[in-house]
C-alpha positions in Angstrom: -79.2 32.3 -5.8 -76.9 35.2 -8.1 -79.2 36.6 -10.9 -78.1 37.9 -14.3 -77.3 41.2 -13.1 -74.7 39.8 -11.1 -73.2 37.6 -12.8 -73.2 39.9 -15.6 -71.9 42.7 -13.1 -68.4 40.3 -12.0 -68.2 39.5 -15.7 -68.1 43.1 -16.8 -65.7 43.8 -13.5 -63.7 41.1 -14.7 -63.1 41.7 -18.6 -61.7 45.1 -17.6 -59.3 44.6 -15.0 -58.1 41.1 -14.8 -56.8 41.6 -18.3 -54.4 38.7 -16.6 -56.8 35.8 -16.6 -57.9 34.3 -19.5 -61.9 33.6 -19.3 -62.7 31.5 -20.6 -60.1 29.1 -19.2 -60.6 30.4 -15.2 -63.8 31.6 -15.3 -65.4 27.6 -15.1 -63.1 26.9 -12.0 -64.4 30.6 -10.3 -68.0 29.3 -10.9 -66.8 26.0 -9.6 -65.8 26.9 -6.8 -68.7 29.7 -5.5 -70.9 27.0 -5.9 -69.4 24.9 -4.1 -68.9 27.1 -1.0 -72.7 28.1 -1.3 -73.5 24.9 -1.3 -74.9 24.2 -5.3 -74.1 20.5 -7.0 -71.9 21.1 -10.2 -73.7 18.8 -12.5 -75.5 17.3 -15.6 -78.1 19.2 -13.9 -77.2 22.2 -12.5 -74.0 24.0 -11.4 -71.2 25.0 -13.9 -72.3 24.8 -18.1 -69.6 25.1 -20.1 -71.6 26.5 -23.4 -74.0 29.8 -21.4 -71.0 30.7 -19.5 -69.0 31.1 -22.9 -71.7 32.3 -24.3 -72.1 35.3 -21.6 -68.2 36.2 -21.6 -68.7 36.8 -25.0 -71.8 38.8 -25.0 -69.9 40.9 -22.2 -67.5 41.5 -24.1 -69.0 42.2 -27.2 -71.1 44.7 -25.3 -67.6 46.3 -22.8 -66.1 46.5 -26.5 -68.3 49.0 -27.9 -67.8 51.2 -25.1 -65.0 52.8 -24.1 -62.6 52.4 -21.5 -63.6 55.4 -20.1 -66.9 54.3 -19.3 -68.3 53.5 -16.5 -68.6 50.2 -15.3 -72.4 51.0 -14.3 -73.2 52.0 -17.4 -71.9 49.1 -18.7 -73.9 46.9 -17.5 -77.3 49.4 -17.2 -76.7 48.7 -21.4 -76.1 45.0 -21.5 -79.4 44.7 -19.1 -81.6 46.8 -22.0 -80.6 44.6 -24.7 -81.2 40.9 -25.6 -78.5 39.5 -23.1 -81.3 41.6 -20.1 -83.6 38.9 -21.7 -84.3 35.3 -19.3 -84.0 33.6 -22.3 -82.5 35.5 -24.2 -80.2 32.3 -25.1 -83.0 30.4 -26.6 -82.9 32.5 -29.4 -79.5 30.2 -29.9 -80.7 28.3 -28.8 -82.5 25.4 -28.5 -83.7 24.8 -25.1 -82.7 20.7 -25.9 -79.9 21.0 -26.6 -78.8 23.7 -24.7 -79.8 21.8 -21.7 -78.4 18.9 -22.6 -76.7 16.2 -21.1 -73.0 17.8 -22.8 -73.6 21.6 -22.8 -72.8 22.4 -19.8 -69.1 20.2 -19.5 -68.2 21.4 -23.3 -69.4 24.5 -25.6 -71.3 23.6 -27.9 -72.3 25.4 -31.0 -75.9 27.2 -31.1 -78.1 25.5 -32.9 -81.0 28.1 -34.2 -78.3 31.1 -34.8 -75.0 32.1 -35.1 -73.9 34.5 -32.0 -74.0 38.0 -33.3 -70.6 38.2 -31.7 
């Protein structure tokens, strides 16, 4: 299983170098294909999760935007991981566990129910 560090590194690279992609549209299929290739089932209880993916992309974009175009991606990633997004439970600051892990959340965007995202 790939950890948050690798996921955010990939997201940052795609955000910077594949501006031709609308990642909100492209990322679901990329993640589902990766999951299938590595034996992970995409279902209501595992695999691709729309809410987590879109929230993570928004967070990664906000950190990337704070840095200039010339900032090395490893420095951006280090900044991201040193902050709130680097905490394994950061999503639970915005979503209740019940809402984030509901049967609906993997398949569609669920607005945060505890507080709005700051980015």
